[in-house]
Backbone bond lengths (Angstrom), bond angles and torsions (degrees), N, CA, C in turn:
res aa  C-N    CA-C-N  psi(-1)  N-CA   C-N-CA  omega(-1)  CA-C   N-CA-C  phi
1 M - - - 1.414 - - 1.525 108.40 -
2 R 1.225 116.84 131.21 1.460 123.62 175.92 1.500 110.68 -93.47
3 V 1.220 119.34 126.45 1.525 127.25 -177.64 1.578 110.04 -114.07
4 Y 1.345 115.79 123.92 1.439 120.76 164.23 1.522 113.98 -109.42
5 A 1.288 117.89 162.39 1.417 119.20 170.95 1.405 115.05 -96.94
6 F 1.253 122.65 142.83 1.401 124.99 174.19 1.525 113.51 -118.89
7 D 1.453 116.10 140.73 1.451 114.83 175.57 1.543 110.69 -86.72
8 A 1.299 109.74 -173.82 1.500 117.05 -173.34 1.610 113.13 -64.31
9 V 1.227 116.62 -25.11 1.482 116.90 176.31 1.495 114.11 -100.39
10 G 1.389 118.61 9.73 1.462 122.15 175.64 1.427 117.95 87.23
11 N 1.277 121.83 20.44 1.445 126.56 172.00 1.518 109.42 -81.35
12 R 1.294 115.58 130.11 1.481 121.49 -176.82 1.434 109.76 -92.06
13 S 1.290 118.33 140.08 1.498 127.75 179.59 1.670 108.59 -68.98
14 K 1.251 113.15 147.94 1.471 114.81 175.29 1.599 110.39 -78.68
15 E 1.277 116.94 -26.28 1.470 122.92 176.75 1.563 110.49 -83.62
16 Y 1.249 117.40 150.10 1.423 123.65 -178.57 1.603 109.57 -146.91
17 T 1.306 112.60 163.38 1.468 116.79 175.52 1.481 104.83 -127.69
18 D 1.384 120.30 141.80 1.356 127.48 177.41 1.568 107.23 -103.74
19 Y 1.414 112.99 133.77 1.499 117.35 176.86 1.457 108.16 -121.14
20 A 1.312 118.55 139.91 1.484 122.37 176.64 1.533 107.40 -117.48
21 F 1.324 118.44 132.46 1.335 120.70 178.53 1.557 109.57 -154.98
22 Y 1.315 113.18 163.28 1.486 119.00 -175.73 1.524 111.79 -121.35
23 V 1.225 119.17 135.83 1.494 124.95 177.10 1.594 103.89 -97.43
24 P 1.288 111.80 141.50 1.466 115.54 -174.18 1.570 107.57 -69.32
25 P 1.330 117.48 145.41 1.511 119.04 -178.19 1.531 107.89 -64.08
26 R 1.419 111.98 166.16 1.426 120.48 -177.95 1.591 108.16 -76.90
27 D 1.324 110.90 170.17 1.421 120.26 -179.62 1.520 114.22 -87.19
28 T 1.376 115.32 5.26 1.491 120.19 177.25 1.544 106.68 -115.71
29 A 1.301 113.70 163.36 1.553 118.88 -178.56 1.461 108.88 -67.57
30 D 1.257 111.24 154.09 1.638 122.21 179.02 1.620 101.69 -66.82
31 A 1.340 104.44 145.89 1.554 113.96 171.83 1.475 104.75 -76.04
32 P 1.352 113.00 164.37 1.496 119.82 179.43 1.568 110.32 -54.02
33 G 1.310 117.57 128.35 1.387 125.57 179.20 1.528 114.13 74.80
34 D 1.291 118.49 -6.07 1.507 121.42 179.29 1.463 109.01 -81.32
35 L 1.366 114.51 126.95 1.535 123.11 179.55 1.574 111.45 -101.00
36 G 1.358 114.59 -16.12 1.602 112.76 -176.91 1.474 117.85 -123.14
37 G 1.353 115.71 10.45 1.468 116.14 173.44 1.462 114.22 83.04
38 D 1.403 122.84 14.79 1.394 126.37 177.79 1.535 113.97 -95.76
39 G 1.262 114.01 -5.39 1.538 119.07 -179.46 1.468 114.06 83.46
40 R 1.338 118.68 7.62 1.487 119.59 172.18 1.469 114.79 -117.25
41 P 1.319 113.00 140.68 1.607 113.39 -177.95 1.430 105.61 -63.14
42 D 1.419 110.24 147.54 1.543 120.35 172.56 1.515 106.65 -122.01
43 L 1.323 108.99 164.38 1.481 117.13 -179.10 1.510 112.97 -109.38
44 L 1.289 120.42 142.09 1.435 125.29 171.53 1.514 108.48 -116.50
45 T 1.303 117.37 137.25 1.426 126.81 176.83 1.448 113.27 -135.05
46 I 1.274 119.71 165.64 1.432 127.46 167.04 1.474 106.47 -112.22
47 N 1.423 116.82 115.34 1.498 121.05 -173.45 1.578 107.96 -77.86
48 P 1.281 115.10 172.44 1.501 120.41 179.60 1.503 117.14 -60.36
49 S 1.381 115.31 -21.31 1.455 120.23 171.00 1.461 116.97 -81.36
50 G 1.392 115.68 -4.09 1.598 119.78 176.07 1.510 107.58 94.12
51 N 1.363 125.31 13.09 1.407 118.10 -173.39 1.596 106.85 -107.48
52 L 1.279 111.71 148.96 1.499 116.61 177.69 1.511 110.84 -80.79
53 R 1.362 116.07 123.39 1.422 121.96 -177.96 1.485 110.16 -119.19
54 S 1.343 114.08 148.60 1.500 124.10 -177.71 1.513 105.82 -115.93
55 Y 1.323 118.37 127.48 1.381 125.62 174.44 1.583 112.06 -108.04
56 P 1.317 119.41 99.21 1.414 116.47 -179.97 1.492 117.37 -59.50
57 G 1.278 125.94 133.50 1.402 128.60 -179.12 1.559 108.50 -76.01
58 L 1.291 115.61 136.33 1.497 120.55 -178.54 1.526 106.74 -102.72
59 P 1.358 116.29 164.25 1.457 118.13 -177.30 1.543 117.52 -50.68
60 E 1.335 115.68 -41.81 1.488 121.30 -178.15 1.539 114.27 -86.12
61 G 1.397 110.21 2.02 1.498 117.60 178.86 1.488 117.03 91.69
62 E 1.428 116.93 1.20 1.453 117.62 -178.79 1.462 107.77 -77.96
63 L 1.384 111.52 166.22 1.508 124.90 179.29 1.501 100.85 -132.93
64 Y 1.490 112.22 116.61 1.426 114.93 -176.58 1.637 108.91 -104.89
65 T 1.260 116.08 -41.40 1.383 117.08 -172.04 1.573 111.30 -151.32
66 S 1.332 110.52 160.57 1.521 113.92 -175.59 1.418 110.07 -111.94
67 L 1.389 116.12 160.53 1.352 122.21 175.86 1.562 106.75 -124.87
68 A 1.359 115.32 154.81 1.491 123.96 171.62 1.465 105.34 -59.12
69 A 1.376 115.16 121.94 1.525 116.25 177.05 1.508 114.35 -106.79
70 G 1.339 120.56 -4.85 1.488 124.81 -177.72 1.560 106.93 -118.82
71 Y 1.291 113.58 132.40 1.489 116.12 178.31 1.644 106.47 -147.27
72 T 1.322 115.47 169.22 1.492 119.16 172.06 1.412 106.07 -106.83
73 S 1.411 116.39 167.37 1.413 124.05 -179.34 1.443 113.75 -55.78
74 D 1.346 118.61 -29.80 1.527 121.18 -176.37 1.475 107.73 -90.97
75 G 1.369 120.21 14.63 1.553 124.83 176.15 1.441 115.69 79.66
76 K 1.309 121.77 16.97 1.454 121.15 177.06 1.639 104.99 -80.32
77 L 1.349 113.78 122.87 1.493 122.24 177.62 1.532 109.96 -75.46
78 D 1.275 118.13 154.19 1.469 128.98 176.28 1.507 116.41 41.55
79 P 1.329 116.45 61.41 1.446 122.13 176.24 1.430 111.79 -64.56
80 Q 1.326 119.39 136.39 1.496 124.82 -172.23 1.490 112.63 -85.81
81 G 1.268 116.37 153.45 1.492 121.83 176.67 1.482 117.66 95.48
82 H 1.325 117.70 -0.19 1.504 123.89 -176.77 1.492 109.74 -101.08
83 W 1.251 121.08 -37.43 1.404 126.21 -173.45 1.527 120.71 -113.47
84 Y 1.245 112.27 -15.73 1.528 114.55 -174.37 1.620 105.24 -159.59
85 D 1.354 115.75 133.98 1.504 115.91 175.33 1.630 104.81 -112.98
86 P 1.355 119.07 113.61 1.437 116.63 179.08 1.445 115.26 -68.00
87 A 1.330 120.74 -24.50 1.390 121.06 -177.90 1.638 111.94 -72.05
88 T 1.245 112.86 -32.40 1.607 117.70 175.45 1.454 113.72 -98.37
89 G 1.306 117.45 -22.76 1.507 125.47 -172.26 1.500 117.10 71.48
90 K 1.496 113.45 17.13 1.418 121.28 178.54 1.538 110.02 -90.15
91 A 1.282 113.08 133.09 1.463 125.32 173.29 1.545 114.96 -95.80
92 A 1.175 114.75 153.48 1.528 119.00 174.55 1.458 110.22 -64.19
93 L 1.370 129.35 157.60 1.337 136.36 166.45 1.556 101.29 -102.67
94 I 1.295 119.16 117.14 1.459 121.89 176.84 1.532 114.60 -121.70
95 T 1.319 113.76 152.79 1.481 119.75 178.01 1.485 108.01 -157.24
96 H 1.405 117.87 149.59 1.383 123.59 172.29 1.459 107.81 -149.51
97 Y 1.440 114.17 154.58 1.423 117.71 -178.56 1.580 108.00 -144.60
98 A 1.368 114.45 -51.09 1.576 114.74 175.59 1.442 98.30 -167.73
99 D 1.387 118.83 -156.21 1.418 128.31 -165.22 1.550 103.69 -77.15
100 A 1.256 118.16 136.32 1.508 122.25 172.49 1.456 114.25 -127.44
101 Y 1.294 123.27 -24.62 1.436 131.22 172.28 1.513 110.86 -165.23
102 P 1.169 124.45 137.83 1.509 129.74 10.68 1.567 110.39 -97.44
103 G 1.189 123.28 21.06 1.555 125.89 178.89 1.530 108.92 84.51
104 D 1.365 114.76 40.33 1.510 119.03 179.09 1.523 111.97 -99.52
105 G 1.373 118.03 2.54 1.467 118.10 177.87 1.558 110.01 89.69
106 V 1.255 120.05 -11.08 1.491 123.75 -171.53 1.616 106.86 -92.78
107 T 1.305 117.42 130.25 1.498 118.35 175.39 1.538 113.02 -59.30
108 D 1.409 114.62 134.53 1.411 122.13 178.09 1.552 109.22 -108.37
109 L 1.336 114.95 169.25 1.457 123.21 -179.97 1.546 110.10 -118.74
110 F 1.360 115.31 128.44 1.334 118.53 161.46 1.427 116.02 -95.27
111 A 1.356 118.87 142.27 1.487 124.88 -177.49 1.412 112.98 -148.18
112 R 1.441 114.92 128.06 1.389 122.56 160.98 1.516 110.96 -89.63
113 T 1.208 115.68 108.90 1.506 120.17 -165.11 1.660 104.36 -80.55
114 P 1.345 112.67 161.01 1.444 117.21 179.35 1.512 117.78 -52.67
115 D 1.382 112.59 -22.63 1.577 112.48 178.35 1.451 113.68 -87.45
116 G 1.420 117.99 11.82 1.421 119.41 175.55 1.546 114.99 89.61
117 R 1.311 121.64 9.13 1.387 120.72 -172.17 1.622 107.86 -108.14
118 F 1.285 118.95 155.48 1.542 123.13 -176.50 1.495 107.37 -109.52
119 W 1.416 113.02 127.61 1.419 115.33 -178.38 1.479 111.56 -133.43
120 L 1.343 118.06 158.97 1.475 123.63 164.23 1.439 109.96 -113.46
121 Y 1.221 117.47 134.46 1.476 126.60 -179.91 1.564 103.92 -115.76
122 P 1.288 111.25 108.27 1.528 115.04 172.22 1.529 115.46 -60.65
123 G 1.307 119.13 132.34 1.407 126.54 175.45 1.443 111.32 -68.57
124 D 1.495 111.35 151.96 1.536 114.24 -178.19 1.624 104.71 -107.95
125 G 1.308 119.66 1.99 1.377 118.49 171.47 1.609 113.45 98.38
126 Y 1.415 107.44 -10.19 1.567 117.28 -176.11 1.494 106.36 -113.70
127 G 1.328 123.06 15.36 1.468 117.70 177.74 1.556 112.38 86.33
128 S 1.348 116.20 14.56 1.440 116.40 -179.86 1.586 110.79 -142.48
129 F 1.265 113.83 175.81 1.521 119.18 -170.85 1.500 110.68 -138.62
130 D 1.278 113.12 133.46 1.559 118.08 176.09 1.499 105.55 -87.17
131 V 1.262 116.59 110.95 1.510 122.50 -175.43 1.601 114.05 -66.72
132 D 1.349 111.57 -16.56 1.474 114.64 177.81 1.529 111.37 -79.73
133 K 1.380 120.19 -16.91 1.347 123.86 176.94 1.677 116.56 -98.04
134 R 1.301 111.73 15.27 1.484 117.01 -178.63 1.548 105.73 -66.31
135 L 1.372 113.48 159.73 1.424 120.17 176.31 1.504 106.81 -125.81
136 E 1.276 123.08 137.41 1.371 120.94 171.54 1.467 116.33 -79.67
137 V 1.335 123.24 130.60 1.412 125.92 -171.84 1.471 109.95 -91.14
138 R 1.351 115.57 120.48 1.445 126.66 176.09 1.611 108.23 -75.24
139 L 1.231 111.70 123.18 1.591 113.71 179.37 1.476 109.20 -92.34
140 P 1.354 113.30 152.82 1.496 120.18 178.92 1.559 105.92 -67.02
141 A 1.375 108.90 157.64 1.513 108.64 177.85 1.519 113.26 -63.42
142 G 1.272 115.48 146.16 1.462 119.54 178.43 1.589 109.15 89.45
143 A 1.237 124.44 -9.12 1.438 124.50 -178.86 1.534 106.33 -71.31
144 P 1.349 115.15 150.50 1.521 118.12 175.55 1.354 113.14 -66.45
145 D 1.366 114.74 155.69 1.493 122.87 174.46 1.479 108.18 -63.92
146 P 1.413 118.66 126.67 1.556 119.23 179.93 1.535 112.26 -57.36
147 A 1.293 117.98 -28.52 1.576 120.12 171.68 1.524 113.50 -53.64
148 D 1.342 118.68 -24.38 1.395 122.91 178.73 1.482 118.01 -92.05
149 W 1.405 116.55 -3.81 1.422 121.72 -178.97 1.512 115.38 -71.42
150 V 1.253 116.48 140.92 1.522 115.87 179.01 1.445 108.68 -118.14
151 Q 1.338 122.92 -19.89 1.448 125.89 177.65 1.548 111.32 -140.63
152 L 1.338 116.87 150.42 1.502 116.23 -178.40 1.535 100.40 -150.96
153 K 1.401 113.63 137.05 1.561 123.26 -174.63 1.476 105.07 -149.50
154 A 1.348 117.61 117.41 1.454 124.01 164.12 1.513 109.61 -86.75
155 V 1.258 114.48 131.05 1.597 119.85 -168.79 1.543 105.66 -122.02
156 G 1.205 125.08 5.94 1.495 120.90 -176.67 1.475 110.33 79.95
157 D 1.346 114.73 -169.46 1.405 124.86 -175.45 1.602 109.49 -86.70
158 I 1.392 111.71 106.30 1.548 114.16 173.86 1.511 112.11 -108.91
159 T 1.369 120.01 4.42 1.399 120.24 178.05 1.490 115.30 -108.31
160 G 1.382 116.05 -9.64 1.357 119.51 -177.89 1.560 120.62 86.78
161 D 1.328 112.93 8.06 1.445 119.45 176.79 1.485 117.27 -88.53
162 Q 1.307 118.97 -0.61 1.436 130.58 -174.50 1.429 113.94 59.21
163 R 1.294 119.84 43.59 1.415 132.09 176.05 1.432 109.46 -133.27
164 P 1.185 122.14 146.30 1.553 120.14 178.14 1.484 111.67 -76.60
165 E 1.405 109.72 152.69 1.475 113.70 171.91 1.555 107.91 -106.31
166 V 1.177 116.97 149.60 1.450 120.47 178.51 1.659 108.62 -126.88
167 F 1.191 112.96 120.45 1.462 122.97 -179.00 1.568 105.18 -91.98
168 L 1.353 115.64 143.16 1.399 118.61 169.37 1.591 111.56 -150.34
169 R 1.317 109.59 162.03 1.555 115.80 -172.85 1.426 106.02 -130.94
170 T 1.341 115.60 136.28 1.444 124.91 172.13 1.470 105.44 -125.28
171 G 1.265 120.33 105.64 1.494 121.30 -179.27 1.405 107.10 63.24
172 A 1.393 117.67 -123.58 1.517 122.02 -179.55 1.521 111.90 -92.89
173 A 1.262 118.50 -1.41 1.510 121.75 -170.73 1.573 105.68 -98.69
174 F 1.345 116.94 135.12 1.376 124.85 174.96 1.534 110.65 -107.63
175 W 1.363 116.77 141.28 1.398 123.71 177.27 1.453 111.71 -131.15
176 V 1.391 113.06 153.31 1.463 119.20 178.74 1.538 110.15 -126.41
177 L 1.228 125.40 121.10 1.394 124.30 172.47 1.528 102.34 -95.81
178 V 1.418 112.08 103.17 1.485 119.04 -179.08 1.410 115.85 -89.20
179 G 1.413 113.30 133.41 1.467 120.20 177.23 1.500 113.49 54.46
180 Y 1.328 118.09 40.31 1.421 122.66 -166.35 1.481 110.72 -123.35
181 T 1.325 122.53 124.14 1.454 124.41 166.64 1.496 108.54 -103.01
182 G 1.327 121.06 -43.58 1.407 122.41 175.92 1.525 114.00 61.37
183 G 1.300 120.72 17.06 1.438 122.23 179.93 1.499 107.09 -72.11
184 T 1.466 112.08 136.39 1.530 119.13 177.53 1.519 104.00 -136.61
185 T 1.344 113.24 169.85 1.513 116.73 175.75 1.518 103.45 -111.52
């Protein structure tokens, strides 16, 4: 929020102060694609600096600004090594749809990180993710190596088992992880 001072006749000050604060998430599950509990889909990107950014969706669909979407348990924003590896130039593949684990109604993030591993990052309800709480996803036997994936897309529950499906592509082959959370500690 940007705050200006106004005098008694309505003149606005040239100086302002910015305030950042978070509103607690709703007591209902996030809508598809929603990261912050407002019912509107939000966008996640990896910026040129290699940081995960969240763009809250606005009522008319505009995107004005981004927020840091990755942090550590001790509050450090934009931890390195999760979303982009400058040594190899590889970026993570990321996707979100809705709650996958632990069933709290908050949208989670699936990511194939630049090191070729597959992770689930539980959402915090504010459009961001504590990287220290990530869970490595165990893949079923015969699944392709995540290092070979070129696309990743969470699509929600299409089979009726109330678990998300994750589609992935390796070259010309498509795979579906059906009803699968795979979260481990």
